[in-house]
Every structure is written in C-alpha cells, then in structure tokens.
N, CA, C and O atoms as a Tinker XYZ file with bonds, in Angstrom:
   468  protein
     1  N    -57.143000   80.068000   17.186000    73     2
     2  CA   -58.629000   80.274000   16.925000    64     1     3
     3  C    -58.601000   78.912000   17.358000    63     2     4     5
     4  O    -57.484000   78.412000   17.222000    81     3
     5  N    -59.747000   77.906000   17.987000    73     3     6
     6  CA   -59.910000   76.714000   18.415000    64     5     7
     7  C    -60.035000   75.511000   17.527000    63     6     8     9
     8  O    -60.200000   75.858000   16.357000    81     7
     9  N    -60.017000   74.550000   17.652000    73     7    10
    10  CA   -61.110000   73.577000   16.098000    64     9    11
    11  C    -60.618000   72.597000   17.040000    63    10    12    13
    12  O    -59.653000   72.568000   17.805000    81    11
    13  N    -61.900000   71.521000   16.663000    73    11    14
    14  CA   -62.203000   70.218000   17.764000    64    13    15
    15  C    -61.987000   68.957000   16.964000    63    14    16    17
    16  O    -62.520000   68.715000   15.881000    81    15
    17  N    -60.919000   67.971000   17.793000    73    15    18
    18  CA   -60.509000   66.876000   17.070000    64    17    19
    19  C    -61.819000   66.084000   17.137000    63    18    20    21
    20  O    -62.381000   66.041000   18.231000    81    19
    21  N    -62.351000   65.475000   16.128000    73    19    22
    22  CA   -62.950000   64.086000   15.681000    64    21    23
    23  C    -62.702000   63.139000   15.079000    63    22    24    25
    24  O    -61.943000   63.180000   14.110000    81    23
    25  N    -63.319000   61.963000   15.529000    73    23    26
    26  CA   -62.742000   60.302000   14.627000    64    25    27
    27  C    -62.807000   60.598000   13.371000    63    26    28    29
    28  O    -63.830000   61.136000   12.948000    81    27
    29  N    -61.658000   60.292000   12.451000    73    27    30
    30  CA   -62.224000   59.995000   10.815000    64    29    31
    31  C    -61.590000   58.653000   10.855000    63    30    32    33
    32  O    -60.520000   58.454000   11.429000    81    31
    33  N    -62.435000   57.513000   10.085000    73    31    34
    34  CA   -61.923000   56.332000   10.062000    64    33    35
    35  C    -61.141000   55.936000   11.387000    63    34    36    37
    36  O    -61.433000   56.069000   12.576000    81    35
    37  N    -60.110000   55.435000   10.780000    73    35    38
    38  CA   -59.212000   54.832000   12.248000    64    37    39
    39  C    -58.169000   55.847000   12.956000    63    38    40    41
    40  O    -57.173000   55.499000   13.592000    81    39
    41  N    -58.656000   57.352000   12.686000    73    39    42
    42  CA   -57.770000   58.040000   12.833000    64    41    43
    43  C    -58.375000   59.278000   13.093000    63    42    44    45
    44  O    -59.576000   59.271000   12.821000    81    43
    45  N    -57.880000   60.496000   13.595000    73    43    46
    46  CA   -58.637000   61.472000   14.124000    64    45    47
    47  C    -58.059000   63.125000   13.224000    63    46    48    49
    48  O    -57.044000   63.289000   12.546000    81    47
    49  N    -58.866000   63.862000   13.479000    73    47    50
    50  CA   -58.583000   64.554000   11.997000    64    49    51
    51  C    -59.526000   65.627000   12.916000    63    50    52    53
    52  O    -60.243000   65.509000   13.910000    81    51
    53  N    -59.044000   66.951000   11.853000    73    51    54
    54  CA   -59.683000   68.024000   12.308000    64    53    55
    55  C    -60.027000   69.142000   11.332000    63    54    56    57
    56  O    -59.204000   69.343000   10.439000    81    55
    57  N    -60.905000   69.748000   11.364000    73    55    58
    58  CA   -61.968000   70.913000   10.442000    64    57    59
    59  C    -61.036000   71.977000   10.528000    63    58    60    61
    60  O    -61.036000   72.531000   11.628000    81    59
    61  N    -60.272000   72.409000    9.722000    73    59    62
    62  CA   -59.908000   73.469000    9.338000    64    61    63
    63  C    -60.523000   74.832000    8.774000    63    62    64    65
    64  O    -60.711000   75.081000    7.583000    81    63
    65  N    -60.836000   75.772000    9.995000    73    63    66
    66  CA   -62.039000   76.614000    9.404000    64    65    67
    67  C    -61.184000   78.015000    8.067000    63    66    68    69
    68  O    -60.201000   78.753000    8.132000    81    67
    69  N    -62.360000   77.717000    6.913000    73    67    70
    70  CA   -62.308000   78.820000    5.922000    64    69    71
    71  C    -61.148000   79.866000    6.498000    63    70    72    73
    72  O    -59.978000   79.719000    6.145000    81    71
    73  N    -61.428000   80.619000    7.139000    73    71    74
    74  CA   -60.295000   81.910000    7.239000    64    73    75
    75  C    -59.052000   81.640000    7.288000    63    74    76    77
    76  O    -58.250000   82.437000    6.801000    81    75
    77  N    -58.660000   80.545000    7.843000    73    75    78
    78  CA   -57.629000   79.879000    8.141000    64    77    79
    79  C    -56.852000   79.648000    7.277000    63    78    80    81
    80  O    -55.664000   79.940000    7.411000    81    79
    81  N    -57.485000   78.888000    5.837000    73    79    82
    82  CA   -57.270000   78.364000    4.956000    64    81    83
    83  C    -57.153000   79.380000    3.808000    63    82    84    85
    84  O    -56.260000   79.380000    2.961000    81    83
    85  N    -58.049000   80.138000    3.884000    73    83    86
    86  CA   -58.029000   81.343000    3.033000    64    85    87
    87  C    -56.192000   82.113000    3.567000    63    86    88    89
    88  O    -55.252000   82.086000    2.774000    81    87
    89  N    -56.096000   82.583000    4.686000    73    87    90
    90  CA   -54.835000   83.275000    4.465000    64    89    91
    91  C    -53.528000   82.602000    4.195000    63    90    92    93
    92  O    -52.459000   83.206000    4.115000    81    91
    93  N    -53.726000   80.946000    4.022000    73    91    94
    94  CA   -52.427000   80.555000    3.951000    64    93    95
    95  C    -52.162000   80.085000    2.265000    63    94    96    97
    96  O    -51.165000   79.835000    1.587000    81    95
    97  N    -53.925000   80.130000    1.983000    73    95    98
    98  CA   -53.730000   80.274000    0.156000    64    97    99
    99  C    -54.102000   78.199000    0.021000    63    98   100   101
   100  O    -54.091000   77.587000   -1.047000    81    99
   101  N    -54.385000   77.564000    1.403000    73    99   102
   102  CA   -54.633000   75.924000    1.078000    64   101   103
   103  C    -55.573000   76.108000    0.262000    63   102   104   105
   104  O    -56.201000   77.166000    0.215000    81   103
   105  N    -55.857000   74.854000   -0.680000    73   103   106
   106  CA   -57.478000   74.769000   -1.292000    64   105   107
   107  C    -57.827000   72.685000   -0.808000    63   106   108   109
   108  O    -56.905000   71.971000   -0.414000    81   107
   109  N    -58.612000   72.403000   -0.905000    73   107   110
   110  CA   -59.102000   70.735000   -1.211000    64   109   111
   111  C    -57.919000   70.455000   -1.637000    63   110   112   113
   112  O    -57.248000   71.388000   -2.078000    81   111
   113  N    -57.348000   69.088000   -1.618000    73   111   114
   114  CA   -56.038000   68.349000   -1.723000    64   113   115
   115  C    -54.660000   69.204000   -1.585000    63   114   116   117
   116  O    -53.573000   68.670000   -1.803000    81   115
   117  N    -54.773000   70.476000   -1.232000    73   115   118
   118  CA   -53.272000   70.832000   -0.862000    64   117   119
   119  C    -52.491000   70.493000    0.243000    63   118   120   121
   120  O    -52.931000   70.635000    1.384000    81   119
   121  N    -50.862000   69.859000   -0.087000    73   119   122
   122  CA   -50.268000   69.672000    0.845000    64   121   123
   123  C    -49.955000   70.608000    2.460000    63   122   124   125
   124  O    -49.831000   71.810000    2.224000    81   123
   125  N    -49.875000   70.403000    3.346000    73   123   126
   126  CA   -49.109000   71.137000    4.323000    64   125   127
   127  C    -48.355000   69.680000    4.937000    63   126   128   129
   128  O    -48.674000   68.495000    5.036000    81   127
   129  N    -46.834000   70.772000    5.373000    73   127   130
   130  CA   -46.184000   70.289000    6.374000    64   129   131
   131  C    -46.352000   70.063000    7.933000    63   130   132   133
   132  O    -45.941000   70.996000    8.623000    81   131
   133  N    -46.925000   68.902000    8.646000    73   131   134
   134  CA   -47.153000   68.371000   10.063000    64   133   135
   135  C    -46.147000   68.494000   11.015000    63   134   136   137
   136  O    -45.724000   67.349000   11.175000    81   135
   137  N    -45.452000   69.360000   11.829000    73   135   138
   138  CA   -44.551000   69.221000   12.404000    64   137   139
   139  C    -44.684000   69.275000   14.059000    63   138   140   141
   140  O    -45.230000   70.118000   14.771000    81   139
   141  N    -43.952000   68.011000   14.411000    73   139   142
   142  CA   -44.897000   67.683000   15.433000    64   141   143
   143  C    -43.596000   68.015000   16.777000    63   142   144   145
   144  O    -42.574000   67.333000   16.852000    81   143
   145  N    -43.831000   68.877000   17.494000    73   143   146
   146  CA   -42.980000   69.325000   18.638000    64   145   147
   147  C    -43.651000   68.977000   20.098000    63   146   148   149
   148  O    -44.836000   68.648000   20.159000    81   147
   149  N    -42.798000   69.073000   21.311000    73   147   150
   150  CA   -43.465000   69.210000   22.233000    64   149   151
   151  C    -44.395000   69.800000   22.951000    63   150   152   153
   152  O    -44.978000   69.233000   23.876000    81   151
   153  N    -44.661000   71.262000   22.502000    73   151   154
   154  CA   -45.655000   72.019000   22.932000    64   153   155
   155  C    -47.189000   71.830000   22.245000    63   154   156   157
   156  O    -48.263000   72.253000   22.675000    81   155
   157  N    -46.924000   71.082000   21.082000    73   155   158
   158  CA   -47.720000   70.899000   20.118000    64   157   159
   159  C    -47.709000   70.730000   18.734000    63   158   160   161
   160  O    -46.566000   70.742000   18.276000    81   159
   161  N    -48.821000   70.538000   17.707000    73   159   162
   162  CA   -48.604000   70.049000   16.088000    64   161   163
   163  C    -48.579000   71.282000   15.618000    63   162   164   165
   164  O    -49.168000   72.169000   16.235000    81   163
   165  N    -47.791000   71.590000   14.271000    73   163   166
   166  CA   -47.896000   72.589000   13.924000    64   165   167
   167  C    -47.871000   72.515000   12.009000    63   166   168   169
   168  O    -46.921000   72.086000   11.354000    81   167
   169  N    -49.185000   73.061000   11.431000    73   167   170
   170  CA   -49.083000   73.286000   10.083000    64   169   171
   171  C    -48.867000   73.912000    9.578000    63   170   172   173
   172  O    -49.591000   74.908000    9.597000    81   171
   173  N    -47.571000   73.890000    8.591000    73   171   174
   174  CA   -46.973000   74.833000    7.368000    64   173   175
   175  C    -47.224000   74.829000    6.244000    63   174   176   177
   176  O    -47.450000   73.636000    6.039000    81   175
   177  N    -47.390000   75.490000    5.055000    73   175   178
   178  CA   -46.856000   75.371000    3.430000    64   177   179
   179  C    -46.078000   74.650000    3.960000    63   178   180   181
   180  O    -45.690000   74.618000    5.128000    81   179
   181  N    -45.677000   73.682000    2.582000    73   179   182
   182  CA   -44.483000   73.086000    2.271000    64   181   183
   183  C    -43.355000   74.109000    1.393000    63   182   184   185
   184  O    -43.433000   74.851000    0.414000    81   183
   185  N    -42.640000   73.823000    2.030000    73   183   186
   186  CA   -41.097000   74.841000    1.569000    64   185   187
   187  C    -40.865000   74.416000    0.206000    63   186   188   189
   188  O    -40.665000   73.230000   -0.058000    81   187
   189  N    -40.883000   75.339000   -0.685000    73   187   190
   190  CA   -39.962000   75.070000   -1.990000    64   189   191
   191  C    -38.521000   74.521000   -1.962000    63   190   192   193
   192  O    -37.480000   74.931000   -1.449000    81   191
   193  N    -38.867000   73.373000   -2.752000    73   191   194
   194  CA   -37.022000   73.102000   -3.123000    64   193   195
   195  C    -36.645000   73.972000   -4.082000    63   194   196   197
   196  O    -37.425000   74.492000   -4.880000    81   195
   197  N    -35.172000   74.200000   -4.023000    73   195   198
   198  CA   -34.393000   74.844000   -5.303000    64   197   199
   199  C    -34.851000   75.385000   -6.553000    63   198   200   201
   200  O    -35.163000   76.375000   -7.216000    81   199
   201  N    -34.645000   73.633000   -6.443000    73   199   202
   202  CA   -35.349000   73.173000   -8.441000    64   201   203
   203  C    -36.607000   73.735000   -8.350000    63   202   204   205
   204  O    -36.600000   74.171000   -9.501000    81   203
   205  N    -37.720000   74.094000   -7.906000    73   203   206
   206  CA   -39.169000   74.398000   -7.670000    64   205   207
   207  C    -39.211000   75.781000   -7.501000    63   206   208   209
   208  O    -40.267000   76.243000   -7.932000    81   207
   209  N    -38.352000   76.723000   -6.970000    73   207   210
   210  CA   -38.350000   77.786000   -6.768000    64   209   211
   211  C    -37.942000   78.213000   -8.083000    63   210   212   213
   212  O    -38.718000   78.935000   -8.710000    81   211
   213  N    -36.094000   77.647000   -8.946000    73   211   214
   214  CA   -36.545000   78.523000   -9.834000    64   213   215
   215  C    -37.143000   77.962000  -10.955000    63   214   216   217
   216  O    -36.696000   78.436000  -12.000000    81   215
   217  N    -37.681000   77.430000  -11.044000    73   215   218
   218  CA   -38.696000   76.825000  -12.110000    64   217   219
   219  C    -39.920000   77.825000  -12.100000    63   218   220   221
   220  O    -40.640000   77.990000  -13.086000    81   219
   221  N    -40.053000   78.341000  -11.145000    73   219   222
   222  CA   -41.375000   78.823000  -10.789000    64   221   223
   223  C    -40.956000   80.572000  -11.622000    63   222   224   225
   224  O    -41.584000   81.148000  -12.510000    81   223
   225  N    -39.279000   81.150000  -10.664000    73   223   226
   226  CA   -38.864000   82.306000  -11.229000    64   225   227
   227  C    -39.118000   81.865000  -12.842000    63   226   228   229
   228  O    -40.062000   82.295000  -13.504000    81   227
   229  N    -38.427000   81.230000  -13.184000    73   227   230
   230  CA   -38.389000   81.209000  -14.524000    64   229   231
   231  C    -39.459000   81.147000  -15.521000    63   230   232   233
   232  O    -39.381000   81.816000  -16.551000    81   231
   233  N    -40.591000   80.276000  -15.239000    73   231   234
   234  CA   -41.592000   80.382000  -15.525000    64   233   235
   235  C    -42.057000   81.898000  -15.427000    63   234   236   237
   236  O    -42.413000   82.456000  -16.464000    81   235
   237  N    -42.066000   82.443000  -14.471000    73   235   238
   238  CA   -42.800000   84.359000  -14.016000    64   237   239
   239  C    -42.220000   84.676000  -15.330000    63   238   240   241
   240  O    -42.982000   84.859000  -16.279000    81   239
   241  N    -40.855000   84.764000  -15.488000    73   239   242
   242  CA   -39.614000   85.510000  -16.522000    64   241   243
   243  C    -40.089000   85.426000  -17.443000    63   242   244   245
   244  O    -40.629000   86.384000  -17.996000    81   243
   245  N    -40.047000   84.244000  -17.921000    73   243   246
   246  CA   -40.820000   83.827000  -19.699000    64   245   247
   247  C    -42.672000   84.015000  -19.889000    63   246   248   249
   248  O    -43.402000   83.755000  -20.846000    81   247
   249  N    -43.002000   84.638000  -18.368000    73   247   250
   250  CA   -44.560000   85.069000  -18.753000    64   249   251
   251  C    -44.731000   86.511000  -18.730000    63   250   252   253
   252  O    -45.833000   87.028000  -18.916000    81   251
   253  N    -43.691000   87.162000  -18.511000    73   251   254
   254  CA   -43.661000   89.205000  -18.502000    64   253   255
   255  C    -42.960000   88.861000  -19.700000    63   254   256   257
   256  O    -43.140000   89.844000  -20.420000    81   255
   257  N    -42.306000   88.085000  -20.293000    73   255   258
   258  CA   -41.672000   88.303000  -21.676000    64   257   259
   259  C    -39.788000   89.303000  -21.607000    63   258   260   261
   260  O    -39.231000   90.025000  -20.780000    81   259
   261  N    -39.442000   88.762000  -22.964000    73   259   262
   262  CA   -37.943000   88.823000  -23.166000    64   261   263
   263  C    -37.486000   90.180000  -22.794000    63   262   264   265
   264  O    -36.275000   90.322000  -22.626000    81   263
   265  N    -38.422000   91.399000  -22.609000    73   263   266
   266  CA   -38.483000   93.121000  -22.572000    64   265   267
   267  C    -37.933000   93.094000  -21.287000    63   266   268   269
   268  O    -36.997000   93.831000  -20.979000    81   267
   269  N    -38.659000   91.968000  -20.197000    73   267   270
   270  CA   -38.399000   91.946000  -18.595000    64   269   271
   271  C    -37.271000   90.914000  -17.802000    63   270   272   273
   272  O    -37.247000   90.469000  -16.655000    81   271
   273  N    -36.396000   90.762000  -18.921000    73   271   274
   274  CA   -35.635000   89.912000  -18.857000    64   273   275
   275  C    -34.123000   90.415000  -17.758000    63   274   276   277
   276  O    -33.567000   91.509000  -17.661000    81   275
   277  N    -33.905000   89.412000  -17.237000    73   275   278
   278  CA   -32.821000   90.645000  -16.245000    64   277   279
   279  C    -31.732000   91.381000  -16.977000    63   278   280   281
   280  O    -31.765000   91.397000  -18.208000    81   279
   281  N    -30.813000   91.964000  -16.349000    73   279   282
   282  CA   -29.794000   92.012000  -17.903000    64   281   283
   283  C    -28.509000   91.393000  -17.414000    63   282   284   285
   284  O    -28.206000   91.246000  -16.230000    81   283
   285  N    -27.835000   91.070000  -18.394000    73   283   286
   286  CA   -26.308000   90.065000  -17.996000    64   285   287
   287  C    -25.519000   90.423000  -17.200000    63   286   288   289
   288  O    -25.105000   91.490000  -17.655000    81   287
   289  N    -24.802000   90.140000  -15.873000    73   287   290
   290  CA   -23.649000   90.398000  -15.868000    64   289   291
   291  C    -22.449000   89.930000  -16.162000    63   290   292   293
   292  O    -22.583000   88.724000  -16.371000    81   291
   293  N    -21.330000   90.255000  -16.289000    73   291   294
   294  CA   -20.167000   90.713000  -16.900000    64   293   295
   295  C    -19.403000   90.198000  -15.318000    63   294   296   297
   296  O    -19.255000   91.090000  -14.483000    81   295
   297  N    -19.032000   89.050000  -15.030000    73   295   298
   298  CA   -18.167000   89.081000  -13.912000    64   297   299
   299  C    -16.471000   88.985000  -14.128000    63   298   300   301
   300  O    -15.748000   88.891000  -13.136000    81   299
   301  N    -15.889000   89.018000  -15.534000    73   299   302
   302  CA   -14.866000   89.279000  -15.725000    64   301   303
   303  C    -14.555000   88.077000  -16.277000    63   302   304   305
   304  O    -15.420000   87.218000  -16.451000    81   303
   305  N    -12.775000   87.834000  -16.737000    73   303   306
   306  CA   -12.303000   86.400000  -16.961000    64   305   307
   307  C    -12.631000   85.812000  -15.735000    63   306   308   309
   308  O    -12.830000   86.277000  -14.612000    81   307
   309  N    -12.648000   84.032000  -16.476000    73   307   310
   310  CA   -12.694000   83.058000  -14.961000    64   309   311
   311  C    -11.229000   83.124000  -14.594000    63   310   312   313
   312  O    -10.355000   83.510000  -15.370000    81   311
   313  N    -11.019000   82.700000  -13.294000    73   311   314
   314  CA   -10.047000   82.305000  -12.333000    64   313   315
   315  C     -9.971000   81.180000  -12.143000    63   314   316   317
   316  O    -10.994000   80.496000  -12.180000    81   315
   317  N     -8.585000   80.551000  -11.844000    73   315   318
   318  CA    -8.483000   79.262000  -10.890000    64   317   319
   319  C     -9.225000   78.416000  -11.117000    63   318   320   321
   320  O     -9.295000   78.159000  -12.319000    81   319
   321  N     -9.903000   77.779000  -10.424000    73   319   322
   322  CA   -10.523000   76.273000  -10.633000    64   321   323
   323  C    -11.416000   76.468000  -11.311000    63   322   324   325
   324  O    -12.092000   75.518000  -11.705000    81   323
   325  N    -11.755000   77.967000  -11.724000    73   323   326
   326  CA   -13.370000   78.265000  -12.570000    64   325   327
   327  C    -12.595000   77.868000  -14.412000    63   326   328   329
   328  O    -13.362000   78.141000  -15.335000    81   327
   329  N    -11.886000   77.570000  -14.615000    73   327   330
   330  CA   -10.488000   77.818000  -15.795000    64   329   331
   331  C    -10.772000   75.846000  -16.317000    63   330   332   333
   332  O    -10.414000   74.844000  -15.699000    81   331
   333  N    -11.448000   75.945000  -17.510000    73   331   334
   334  CA   -11.298000   74.435000  -17.839000    64   333   335
   335  C    -11.056000   74.518000  -19.095000    63   334   336   337
   336  O    -11.768000   75.126000  -19.894000    81   335
   337  N     -9.989000   73.885000  -19.373000    73   335   338
   338  CA    -9.142000   74.142000  -20.758000    64   337   339
   339  C     -9.610000   72.650000  -21.402000    63   338   340   341
   340  O     -8.749000   71.796000  -21.192000    81   339
   341  N    -10.617000   72.226000  -22.031000    73   339   342
   342  CA   -10.054000   70.538000  -22.385000    64   341   343
   343  C    -11.093000   70.836000  -23.865000    63   342   344   345
   344  O    -11.632000   71.934000  -23.999000    81   343
   345  N    -11.238000   69.961000  -24.687000    73   343   346
   346  CA   -11.764000   70.217000  -26.395000    64   345   347
   347  C    -12.951000   71.019000  -26.274000    63   346   348   349
   348  O    -13.199000   72.049000  -26.900000    81   347
   349  N    -13.974000   70.194000  -25.024000    73   347   350
   350  CA   -15.397000   70.695000  -24.940000    64   349   351
   351  C    -15.466000   72.426000  -24.701000    63   350   352   353
   352  O    -16.033000   73.128000  -25.539000    81   351
   353  N    -15.067000   72.795000  -23.934000    73   351   354
   354  CA   -14.496000   74.166000  -23.785000    64   353   355
   355  C    -14.133000   75.256000  -24.839000    63   354   356   357
   356  O    -14.701000   76.293000  -25.184000    81   355
   357  N    -12.855000   74.575000  -25.264000    73   355   358
   358  CA   -12.910000   75.194000  -26.646000    64   357   359
   359  C    -13.399000   75.362000  -27.615000    63   358   360   361
   360  O    -12.827000   75.927000  -28.547000    81   359
   361  N    -14.659000   74.896000  -27.672000    73   359   362
   362  CA   -15.500000   74.082000  -28.978000    64   361   363
   363  C    -14.741000   72.992000  -30.320000    63   362   364   365
   364  O    -15.210000   72.810000  -31.443000    81   363
   365  N    -13.757000   72.537000  -29.877000    73   363   366
   366  CA   -13.369000   71.426000  -30.682000    64   365   367
   367  C    -14.261000   70.179000  -30.500000    63   366   368   369
   368  O    -14.038000   69.258000  -31.286000    81   367
   369  N    -15.118000   70.029000  -29.697000    73   367   370
   370  CA   -15.765000   68.761000  -29.952000    64   369   371
   371  C    -17.502000   69.425000  -28.885000    63   370   372   373
   372  O    -17.695000   70.173000  -27.927000    81   371
   373  N    -18.530000   68.432000  -29.981000    73   371   374
   374  CA   -19.643000   69.105000  -28.786000    64   373   375
   375  C    -19.697000   68.193000  -27.852000    63   374   376   377
   376  O    -18.667000   67.600000  -27.530000    81   375
   377  N    -21.268000   67.841000  -27.074000    73   375   378
   378  CA   -21.879000   67.176000  -26.289000    64   377   379
   379  C    -22.067000   66.275000  -26.776000    63   378   380   381
   380  O    -21.738000   65.233000  -26.208000    81   379
   381  N    -22.769000   66.228000  -28.233000    73   379   382
   382  CA   -23.123000   64.710000  -28.721000    64   381   383
   383  C    -21.948000   64.004000  -28.920000    63   382   384   385
   384  O    -21.968000   62.829000  -28.552000    81   383
   385  N    -20.744000   64.512000  -29.501000    73   383   386
   386  CA   -19.313000   64.088000  -29.363000    64   385   387
   387  C    -19.207000   63.103000  -28.540000    63   386   388   389
   388  O    -18.967000   61.931000  -28.832000    81   387
   389  N    -19.439000   63.707000  -27.146000    73   387   390
   390  CA   -18.858000   63.117000  -25.724000    64   389   391
   391  C    -19.469000   62.013000  -25.391000    63   390   392   393
   392  O    -18.901000   61.096000  -24.796000    81   391
   393  N    -20.547000   61.999000  -25.703000    73   391   394
   394  CA   -22.227000   61.329000  -25.177000    64   393   395
   395  C    -21.303000   59.562000  -26.300000    63   394   396   397
   396  O    -20.733000   58.521000  -25.976000    81   395
   397  N    -21.615000   60.089000  -27.301000    73   395   398
   398  CA   -21.151000   59.065000  -28.548000    64   397   399
   399  C    -19.694000   58.221000  -28.098000    63   398   400   401
   400  O    -19.526000   57.002000  -28.087000    81   399
   401  N    -18.740000   59.274000  -27.745000    73   399   402
   402  CA   -17.275000   58.617000  -28.090000    64   401   403
   403  C    -17.233000   57.909000  -26.565000    63   402   404   405
   404  O    -16.366000   57.036000  -26.571000    81   403
   405  N    -17.949000   58.022000  -25.172000    73   403   406
   406  CA   -17.137000   57.816000  -23.859000    64   405   407
   407  C    -17.750000   56.535000  -23.710000    63   406   408   409
   408  O    -18.955000   56.491000  -23.957000    81   407
   409  N    -17.288000   55.686000  -23.427000    73   407   410
   410  CA   -18.060000   53.793000  -23.001000    64   409   411
   411  C    -19.199000   55.117000  -21.385000    63   410   412   413
   412  O    -19.115000   56.248000  -20.907000    81   411
   413  N    -19.969000   54.009000  -21.268000    73   411   414
   414  CA   -20.545000   54.415000  -20.081000    64   413   415
   415  C    -19.722000   54.068000  -18.555000    63   414   416   417
   416  O    -19.034000   53.049000  -18.488000    81   415
   417  N    -19.828000   54.824000  -17.575000    73   415   418
   418  CA   -19.148000   54.537000  -16.709000    64   417   419
   419  C    -17.715000   55.218000  -16.484000    63   418   420   421
   420  O    -17.195000   55.555000  -15.420000    81   419
   421  N    -17.125000   55.346000  -18.067000    73   419   422
   422  CA   -15.995000   55.925000  -18.137000    64   421   423
   423  C    -15.910000   57.701000  -18.566000    63   422   424   425
   424  O    -16.724000   58.377000  -19.196000    81   423
   425  N    -14.386000   58.153000  -17.845000    73   423   426
   426  CA   -14.636000   59.826000  -17.947000    64   425   427
   427  C    -13.518000   59.802000  -18.382000    63   426   428   429
   428  O    -12.852000   58.770000  -18.461000    81   427
   429  N    -13.062000   61.141000  -18.798000    73   427   430
   430  CA   -11.955000   62.110000  -18.469000    64   429   431
   431  C    -10.509000   60.991000  -19.114000    63   430   432   433
   432  O    -10.586000   59.985000  -19.820000    81   431
   433  N     -9.431000   61.595000  -18.597000    73   431   434
   434  CA    -8.305000   60.823000  -19.072000    64   433   435
   435  C     -8.270000   59.401000  -18.919000    63   434   436   437
   436  O     -7.311000   59.009000  -19.584000    81   435
   437  N     -8.886000   58.369000  -18.330000    73   435   438
   438  CA    -9.061000   56.934000  -18.366000    64   437   439
   439  C     -9.756000   56.623000  -19.484000    63   438   440   441
   440  O     -9.468000   55.620000  -20.137000    81   439
   441  N    -10.792000   57.484000  -19.844000    73   439   442
   442  CA   -11.800000   56.816000  -20.880000    64   441   443
   443  C    -10.548000   57.346000  -22.420000    63   442   444   445
   444  O    -10.558000   56.490000  -23.305000    81   443
   445  N     -9.910000   58.172000  -22.620000    73   443   446
   446  CA    -8.963000   58.125000  -23.567000    64   445   447
   447  C     -7.751000   57.582000  -23.897000    63   446   448   449
   448  O     -7.280000   57.505000  -25.032000    81   447
   449  N     -7.202000   57.164000  -22.754000    73   447   450
   450  CA    -6.422000   56.094000  -22.846000    64   449   451
   451  C     -7.017000   54.933000  -22.665000    63   450   452   453
   452  O     -6.163000   54.100000  -22.360000    81   451
   453  N     -8.274000   54.398000  -22.715000    73   451   454
   454  CA    -8.730000   53.244000  -22.835000    64   453   455
   455  C     -9.261000   53.344000  -24.506000    63   454   456   457
   456  O     -9.839000   52.386000  -25.020000    81   455
   457  N     -9.087000   54.153000  -24.989000    73   455   458
   458  CA    -9.750000   53.828000  -26.675000    64   457   459
   459  C     -8.097000   54.217000  -27.214000    63   458   460   461
   460  O     -7.918000   53.588000  -28.257000    81   459
   461  N     -7.293000   54.742000  -26.983000    73   459   462
   462  CA    -5.531000   54.559000  -27.602000    64   461   463
   463  C     -4.931000   53.133000  -27.698000    63   462   464   465
   464  O     -4.125000   52.803000  -28.569000    81   463
   465  N     -5.536000   52.081000  -26.433000    73   463   466
   466  CA    -4.833000   50.792000  -26.377000    64   465   467
   467  C     -5.315000   50.136000  -27.530000    63   466   468
   468  O     -4.925000   49.001000  -27.804000    81   467
C-alpha cells in the first residue's frame, strides 16, 4: 500500500493506514523497530527479549491456573559439571547465611581462607 511522506516538525513522517496498524496489533504509543536497508525502510513489531517472553509465559501459566501447569520432567541424576557439592547444595547453609558471611567481592575458597586468617 502507498503512504505519503509529510513534514512533521523538523522531521518527516508517514501516516500508517488503520488496516496496516490493525494487522500488526499496534496502537497509539506502540513502539516499532525501524530497519534501514539499501532497498527501503522496514517497520516491524519489536522482538521480545528472552526475559520478556519468559515473563509472558509464566503470567499466562498463572492465569490458566495450577491445573494447567506443565508436568515436571525427571532428567535423572546430575552428571559431570551439573554436580555441585558444597554446603549450600547439601542444605547445610542457606542463601541468607552465604550473603551474611561473604564480604562484597569475595567468593568461594578465597573468602573462606580469608575468614580463617
């Protein structure tokens, strides 16, 4: 479809026909991604970040209720680098214990060695 370029302040703008806006689900205030390529300008709906997509999926799952939650999958025991054997993973200390005991910027064995000195 054709649109006309018009002056808008110090810039140029185009009016987007209602049918185009309805097709992509945009509304006043919506943000669109503008891509400039050799053969033209392209407006697209912005792609969601992984975090936004995950948040949307979790919100929808909560909206549908617990009876519609997906089943958990047992992948078997941890193997190789999946195995973490420390006080926290064994349940001997909590996250709060870790946050209270570690000075800012110190982690792991070096932090424990500093406390022993």
